[in-house]
Structure formats: structure tokens, C-alpha cells
LUMZAFI-407147 format. One record per residue (C-alpha): residue number from 1; residue in one letter; chain; x, y, z. Coordinates in Angstrom, 2 decimals. Example, Ala and Ser with C-alpha at 12.3 -4.5 7.8 and 13.67 -1.06 7.14 Angstrom:
REM LUMZAFI-407147
[rec 1, "A", "A", [12.30, -4.50, 7.80]]
[rec 2, "S", "A", [13.67, -1.06, 7.14]]
REM end
This chain:
REM LUMZAFI-407147
[rec 1, "M", "A", [-29.27, -5.67, 7.49]]
[rec 2, "K", "A", [-32.48, -6.79, 8.64]]
[rec 3, "H", "A", [-33.16, -7.39, 12.37]]
[rec 4, "P", "A", [-33.24, -9.81, 12.72]]
[rec 5, "P", "A", [-30.74, -11.36, 9.85]]
[rec 6, "G", "A", [-32.60, -13.01, 6.96]]
[rec 7, "P", "A", [-31.47, -16.67, 6.61]]
[rec 8, "V", "A", [-28.57, -16.62, 4.25]]
[rec 9, "L", "A", [-26.35, -14.35, 6.53]]
[rec 10, "S", "A", [-27.63, -16.26, 9.36]]
[rec 11, "W", "A", [-26.08, -19.49, 7.67]]
[rec 12, "L", "A", [-22.82, -17.75, 6.87]]
[rec 13, "S", "A", [-22.03, -16.20, 10.31]]
[rec 14, "H", "A", [-21.76, -19.95, 11.19]]
[rec 15, "L", "A", [-18.48, -20.03, 9.23]]
[rec 16, "I", "A", [-17.52, -16.11, 10.12]]
[rec 17, "E", "A", [-18.02, -13.49, 12.17]]
[rec 18, "W", "A", [-19.85, -11.43, 9.90]]
[rec 19, "P", "A", [-19.40, -7.50, 10.68]]
[rec 20, "V", "A", [-21.95, -5.39, 11.47]]
[rec 21, "E", "A", [-21.71, -2.08, 12.63]]
[rec 22, "E", "A", [-18.93, -0.41, 14.41]]
[rec 23, "L", "A", [-19.11, 3.14, 16.36]]
[rec 24, "S", "A", [-17.45, 4.86, 19.15]]
[rec 25, "S", "A", [-18.76, 7.00, 22.00]]
[rec 26, "E", "A", [-17.72, 8.90, 24.86]]
[rec 27, "H", "A", [-17.41, 5.85, 27.00]]
[rec 28, "N", "A", [-16.25, 3.16, 24.29]]
[rec 29, "A", "A", [-13.44, 3.80, 21.50]]
[rec 30, "S", "A", [-14.66, 0.57, 19.76]]
[rec 31, "L", "A", [-18.10, -1.15, 19.62]]
[rec 32, "K", "A", [-18.79, -3.46, 16.95]]
[rec 33, "V", "A", [-21.81, -5.81, 16.42]]
[rec 34, "V", "A", [-20.82, -8.96, 14.87]]
[rec 35, "L", "A", [-23.17, -11.60, 13.41]]
[rec 36, "H", "A", [-21.77, -15.32, 14.90]]
[rec 37, "R", "A", [-23.73, -18.41, 14.79]]
[rec 38, "G", "A", [-26.86, -16.69, 14.08]]
[rec 39, "R", "A", [-26.66, -14.02, 16.79]]
[rec 40, "Y", "A", [-25.73, -10.56, 17.35]]
[rec 41, "K", "A", [-22.67, -10.21, 19.16]]
[rec 42, "L", "A", [-21.41, -6.94, 20.69]]
[rec 43, "I", "A", [-17.42, -6.67, 21.21]]
[rec 44, "T", "A", [-15.26, -3.64, 22.72]]
[rec 45, "D", "A", [-11.93, -3.52, 23.67]]
[rec 46, "G", "A", [-11.60, -7.02, 22.96]]
[rec 47, "A", "A", [-13.89, -8.34, 25.27]]
[rec 48, "I", "A", [-17.67, -10.08, 24.42]]
[rec 49, "Y", "A", [-20.06, -7.87, 26.14]]
[rec 50, "S", "A", [-23.06, -9.30, 24.93]]
[rec 51, "F", "A", [-24.04, -12.69, 22.66]]
[rec 52, "S", "A", [-27.78, -13.76, 23.32]]
[rec 53, "D", "A", [-28.16, -16.93, 24.38]]
[rec 54, "L", "A", [-24.48, -17.86, 23.89]]
[rec 55, "Y", "A", [-23.70, -15.26, 26.79]]
[rec 56, "A", "A", [-22.46, -18.47, 28.64]]
[rec 57, "N", "A", [-22.00, -17.42, 32.03]]
[rec 58, "Y", "A", [-25.59, -16.26, 32.55]]
[rec 59, "R", "A", [-26.91, -19.28, 30.89]]
[rec 60, "K", "A", [-24.93, -21.65, 32.66]]
[rec 61, "T", "A", [-26.03, -19.64, 35.71]]
[rec 62, "F", "A", [-29.95, -19.50, 34.81]]
[rec 63, "E", "A", [-30.05, -23.24, 33.68]]
[rec 64, "Q", "A", [-28.59, -24.36, 37.14]]
[rec 65, "L", "A", [-31.01, -22.00, 39.54]]
[rec 66, "Q", "A", [-33.55, -23.48, 41.20]]
[rec 67, "W", "A", [-36.39, -21.03, 39.74]]
[rec 68, "P", "A", [-39.04, -20.26, 42.88]]
[rec 69, "Q", "A", [-42.38, -20.26, 43.18]]
[rec 70, "P", "A", [-44.23, -18.26, 42.87]]
[rec 71, "P", "A", [-42.36, -17.08, 40.05]]
[rec 72, "Y", "A", [-39.73, -13.96, 39.94]]
[rec 73, "E", "A", [-41.42, -10.95, 38.61]]
[rec 74, "S", "A", [-38.82, -8.13, 38.50]]
[rec 75, "C", "A", [-35.02, -7.88, 37.40]]
[rec 76, "L", "A", [-32.67, -5.29, 37.82]]
[rec 77, "I", "A", [-29.35, -5.50, 35.19]]
[rec 78, "L", "A", [-26.19, -3.46, 35.74]]
[rec 79, "G", "A", [-24.82, -3.36, 32.77]]
[rec 80, "L", "A", [-27.18, -3.77, 29.62]]
[rec 81, "G", "A", [-24.88, -4.04, 27.40]]
[rec 82, "M", "A", [-26.91, -5.43, 23.95]]
[rec 83, "A", "A", [-29.57, -6.65, 26.33]]
[rec 84, "S", "A", [-28.49, -10.50, 26.08]]
[rec 85, "I", "A", [-29.97, -10.97, 29.67]]
[rec 86, "P", "A", [-33.10, -9.72, 29.02]]
[rec 87, "D", "A", [-33.15, -11.46, 25.67]]
[rec 88, "M", "A", [-32.32, -15.04, 26.92]]
[rec 89, "L", "A", [-34.61, -14.82, 30.06]]
[rec 90, "T", "A", [-37.36, -13.87, 28.06]]
[rec 91, "T", "A", [-36.98, -16.02, 24.80]]
[rec 92, "K", "A", [-34.72, -19.08, 25.96]]
[rec 93, "F", "A", [-35.90, -19.87, 29.36]]
[rec 94, "N", "A", [-39.66, -17.86, 28.94]]
[rec 95, "K", "A", [-39.75, -15.46, 31.76]]
[rec 96, "D", "A", [-41.97, -13.02, 32.05]]
[rec 97, "L", "A", [-39.90, -10.44, 33.93]]
[rec 98, "E", "A", [-40.36, -6.57, 34.49]]
[rec 99, "F", "A", [-36.73, -5.52, 33.44]]
[rec 100, "T", "A", [-34.96, -2.56, 34.55]]
[rec 101, "A", "A", [-31.43, -1.92, 33.53]]
[rec 102, "V", "A", [-28.52, 0.46, 34.20]]
[rec 103, "E", "A", [-26.02, 1.52, 31.26]]
[rec 104, "I", "A", [-23.85, 4.32, 31.26]]
[rec 105, "D", "A", [-23.27, 4.56, 27.69]]
[rec 106, "E", "A", [-26.32, 5.54, 25.16]]
[rec 107, "A", "A", [-24.63, 4.15, 22.20]]
[rec 108, "V", "A", [-24.89, 0.76, 23.95]]
[rec 109, "T", "A", [-28.19, 1.49, 24.64]]
[rec 110, "S", "A", [-29.13, 2.16, 21.21]]
[rec 111, "L", "A", [-27.53, -0.48, 19.49]]
[rec 112, "A", "A", [-29.34, -3.13, 22.29]]
[rec 113, "Y", "A", [-32.89, -1.31, 21.03]]
[rec 114, "K", "A", [-31.53, -1.79, 17.33]]
[rec 115, "Y", "A", [-30.61, -5.16, 17.38]]
[rec 116, "V", "A", [-32.56, -6.66, 20.11]]
[rec 117, "L", "A", [-35.17, -5.36, 22.24]]
[rec 118, "L", "A", [-37.21, -3.64, 19.54]]
[rec 119, "P", "A", [-37.02, -6.46, 17.05]]
[rec 120, "K", "A", [-37.94, -9.18, 20.05]]
[rec 121, "K", "A", [-40.64, -6.63, 21.35]]
[rec 122, "I", "A", [-38.78, -6.97, 25.12]]
[rec 123, "K", "A", [-39.39, -4.19, 27.25]]
[rec 124, "V", "A", [-36.63, -2.80, 29.07]]
[rec 125, "Q", "A", [-36.73, 0.35, 31.34]]
[rec 126, "V", "A", [-33.43, 1.91, 31.28]]
[rec 127, "F", "A", [-31.71, 4.43, 33.54]]
[rec 128, "T", "A", [-28.65, 6.11, 31.52]]
[rec 129, "A", "A", [-26.42, 6.40, 34.72]]
[rec 130, "D", "A", [-23.13, 5.25, 36.38]]
[rec 131, "A", "A", [-23.89, 1.89, 38.00]]
[rec 132, "G", "A", [-22.12, 2.98, 41.40]]
[rec 133, "S", "A", [-24.20, 6.28, 41.28]]
[rec 134, "F", "A", [-27.34, 4.36, 40.47]]
[rec 135, "L", "A", [-27.35, 2.26, 43.85]]
[rec 136, "E", "A", [-26.52, 5.13, 45.83]]
[rec 137, "W", "A", [-29.68, 6.80, 45.28]]
[rec 138, "H", "A", [-32.41, 4.43, 43.50]]
[rec 139, "E", "A", [-35.32, 2.88, 45.87]]
[rec 140, "G", "A", [-36.55, 0.17, 43.87]]
[rec 141, "S", "A", [-37.27, -3.57, 45.11]]
[rec 142, "Y", "A", [-36.52, -6.65, 43.08]]
[rec 143, "D", "A", [-36.49, -10.45, 42.86]]
[rec 144, "M", "A", [-33.45, -10.64, 40.87]]
[rec 145, "I", "A", [-29.99, -8.63, 40.36]]
[rec 146, "C", "A", [-27.69, -9.28, 37.52]]
[rec 147, "S", "A", [-24.21, -7.34, 38.25]]
[rec 148, "D", "A", [-22.57, -7.40, 34.64]]
[rec 149, "V", "A", [-20.66, -4.23, 34.38]]
[rec 150, "F", "A", [-17.31, -4.16, 33.05]]
[rec 151, "V", "A", [-14.75, -1.70, 31.52]]
[rec 152, "G", "A", [-13.13, -3.79, 29.20]]
[rec 153, "D", "A", [-12.38, -6.82, 31.52]]
[rec 154, "L", "A", [-12.12, -4.66, 34.59]]
[rec 155, "I", "A", [-15.24, -4.11, 37.27]]
[rec 156, "P", "A", [-15.33, -0.28, 38.52]]
[rec 157, "E", "A", [-13.66, -0.44, 41.78]]
[rec 158, "D", "A", [-16.78, 1.25, 43.58]]
[rec 159, "L", "A", [-18.70, -1.96, 42.67]]
[rec 160, "E", "A", [-16.61, -4.17, 44.65]]
[rec 161, "S", "A", [-16.85, -2.47, 47.89]]
[rec 162, "I", "A", [-19.08, -3.57, 50.76]]
[rec 163, "E", "A", [-21.20, -0.63, 50.36]]
[rec 164, "A", "A", [-22.08, -1.19, 46.98]]
[rec 165, "L", "A", [-22.83, -4.81, 47.85]]
[rec 166, "E", "A", [-25.20, -3.75, 50.86]]
[rec 167, "A", "A", [-26.71, -1.70, 48.53]]
[rec 168, "M", "A", [-27.83, -4.52, 46.23]]
[rec 169, "R", "A", [-28.61, -6.59, 48.65]]
[rec 170, "D", "A", [-31.07, -3.87, 50.23]]
[rec 171, "L", "A", [-32.97, -3.72, 46.59]]
[rec 172, "L", "A", [-33.39, -7.51, 46.70]]
[rec 173, "N", "A", [-36.92, -8.56, 47.63]]
[rec 174, "P", "A", [-37.37, -11.20, 50.30]]
[rec 175, "G", "A", [-36.53, -14.54, 48.40]]
[rec 176, "G", "A", [-34.51, -12.72, 45.80]]
[rec 177, "I", "A", [-31.12, -13.81, 44.37]]
[rec 178, "L", "A", [-28.09, -11.51, 43.16]]
[rec 179, "L", "A", [-25.91, -12.42, 40.40]]
[rec 180, "Y", "A", [-22.45, -11.12, 40.22]]
[rec 181, "N", "A", [-20.33, -11.69, 37.24]]
[rec 182, "R", "A", [-16.57, -11.47, 37.26]]
[rec 183, "L", "A", [-13.84, -12.68, 35.32]]
[rec 184, "S", "A", [-11.56, -15.98, 36.29]]
[rec 185, "R", "A", [-9.54, -16.83, 33.15]]
[rec 186, "Y", "A", [-6.20, -16.06, 34.82]]
[rec 187, "K", "A", [-4.43, -16.79, 38.06]]
[rec 188, "Q", "A", [-4.59, -13.27, 39.24]]
[rec 189, "D", "A", [-8.52, -12.99, 38.31]]
[rec 190, "V", "A", [-8.61, -16.23, 40.20]]
[rec 191, "A", "A", [-6.68, -14.35, 43.23]]
[rec 192, "K", "A", [-8.64, -11.41, 43.34]]
[rec 193, "N", "A", [-12.26, -13.51, 43.09]]
[rec 194, "L", "A", [-11.09, -15.13, 46.50]]
[rec 195, "K", "A", [-10.02, -11.96, 47.98]]
[rec 196, "F", "A", [-13.49, -10.66, 47.06]]
[rec 197, "R", "A", [-15.11, -13.44, 48.32]]
[rec 198, "D", "A", [-13.85, -13.45, 51.49]]
[rec 199, "E", "A", [-13.51, -9.48, 52.38]]
[rec 200, "V", "A", [-16.42, -8.45, 50.89]]
[rec 201, "F", "A", [-19.06, -10.90, 49.45]]
[rec 202, "L", "A", [-19.39, -13.17, 52.18]]
[rec 203, "K", "A", [-19.63, -10.68, 54.63]]
[rec 204, "V", "A", [-22.75, -9.15, 52.68]]
[rec 205, "F", "A", [-24.35, -12.35, 51.41]]
[rec 206, "P", "A", [-23.21, -15.26, 54.38]]
[rec 207, "K", "A", [-24.90, -17.68, 52.52]]
[rec 208, "G", "A", [-23.86, -16.71, 49.15]]
[rec 209, "G", "A", [-20.89, -18.53, 46.95]]
[rec 210, "F", "A", [-20.03, -18.80, 43.39]]
[rec 211, "L", "A", [-20.43, -20.69, 39.90]]
[rec 212, "D", "A", [-17.41, -21.75, 38.20]]
[rec 213, "V", "A", [-19.39, -20.86, 34.54]]
[rec 214, "D", "A", [-15.89, -21.38, 32.43]]
[rec 215, "G", "A", [-14.18, -18.55, 32.66]]
[rec 216, "N", "A", [-15.55, -16.65, 34.67]]
[rec 217, "W", "A", [-17.08, -17.08, 38.59]]
[rec 218, "M", "A", [-20.85, -15.86, 38.78]]
[rec 219, "F", "A", [-21.15, -14.97, 42.66]]
[rec 220, "V", "A", [-24.57, -15.72, 44.00]]
[rec 221, "S", "A", [-26.63, -14.55, 47.11]]
[rec 222, "N", "A", [-27.79, -17.73, 48.26]]
[rec 223, "M", "A", [-26.14, -21.11, 47.40]]
[rec 224, "A", "A", [-29.23, -22.91, 48.70]]
[rec 225, "M", "A", [-31.25, -22.07, 45.23]]
[rec 226, "F", "A", [-28.28, -24.05, 43.09]]
[rec 227, "P", "A", [-28.78, -27.40, 44.71]]
[rec 228, "G", "A", [-26.10, -29.82, 43.85]]
[rec 229, "V", "A", [-23.23, -26.97, 43.14]]
[rec 230, "S", "A", [-20.77, -27.10, 45.66]]
[rec 231, "N", "A", [-17.83, -24.07, 45.76]]
[rec 232, "V", "A", [-14.21, -24.59, 45.58]]
REM end
């Protein structure tokens, strides 16, 4: 299949999900790439890991963010997936950012390059590493950090700790923003999110809060950068 796909397949993908590739890896028993609505979508363990500019939780967050001037120059992505975040920021929001990403699964990284990064000529420096371990030793600094790490539909416990959030905070440049994605589909998700907000997130980011983005809560380190958005 062409990357990007031809017009006929793109049209058909608005009617049905068109299977493209399926494989397994050490970290994921099933990695499925499908073409849907003209975009490549990555599905694993029943969860959508990437969906180009239709990866709605981040798209809606970026739409509501008051982008600063001078503009951001760097972005760290914890959990590359199939590169929805750099794809979206580059092609939909026209941001010129230097991207660094952490992805534990080399098979996922390979899919990201095959279907997104190489065809669209988006440059990303990728570290093959566990995100929690990466935070312990990495010494970079970034204007934006996007935390999007899931195992199935769960966030690894070490990334929900005060220590992990402090490590993310320490990697942020002054005026930078952390965007931390969490599921909120079910009552138990909401209960966990409220506990995380009160016992972890606000202790590290007292000016923070969250955006309700249709089935997810996007925790943000500074609510002042989202004018007009109020927390529940």
C-alpha cells in the first residue's frame, strides 16, 4: 500500500476500516494498522494509540491552548505511538518544533516511521526506552511535554507518582506546558483521576487542572494558558 494511500483507498476508508498491517512485538501482542477516514490508525489491545489529526484528546487540547509568543521551539513526547502528536502539530497546527520522543516498543516506532514520519518528512529524535526510566536520567529541557503512555488502557504506576511529575516539571523550560493524558470513560476512571489530581498533580503543579476532552481528561500544568476553560 502507498504511504500515503491512494485516492480510492482513502475514499473507501470513509466507509469501512481498511486493514493495512498487523504484527506483534515483545511489548504488544497485537499491533493493528488500519486506514480509517483517510488516516492511518494504530490499535492495540482494543485501544486506539494513534489516529493522526483525529486523535481528538490532543487535538482539542491544542485547539484550546493559548500558544505563546515567542513560539515554542521544542516538544518531548512520552509515548510516541504512531506519531499522532508530531503529525498533528506539524501538519494541522503549523508548528515548527524540534521533537524528541520516548517509545519502549521498536515495532511501534517502525510503524510510525513507515506510515507517518518518513512520508510526511517529520523529524523526531526517538529514544527506545521505558518512559519512567527515561525521566530518571534524561537532562534535556523542553517548552512542551506530552505524556501519552498507556499499556492497554492503563498508565504505568511509576508515571503516576509525584517523583515522575517532578521529573517532568524539571524538564520544562520557564513558561512551558505539560499535557498529561488520562482516560475518563467510566466512573472508576473519574475517581482515579480526582485522586490523582488532588494527591499528585496539584502538589507538583499547583496552577494546573484538567480539560474534559470527550472520554479523556487532559491534565495541564498551567490552566492560565487555557483561557475560558474552567475545571469541574
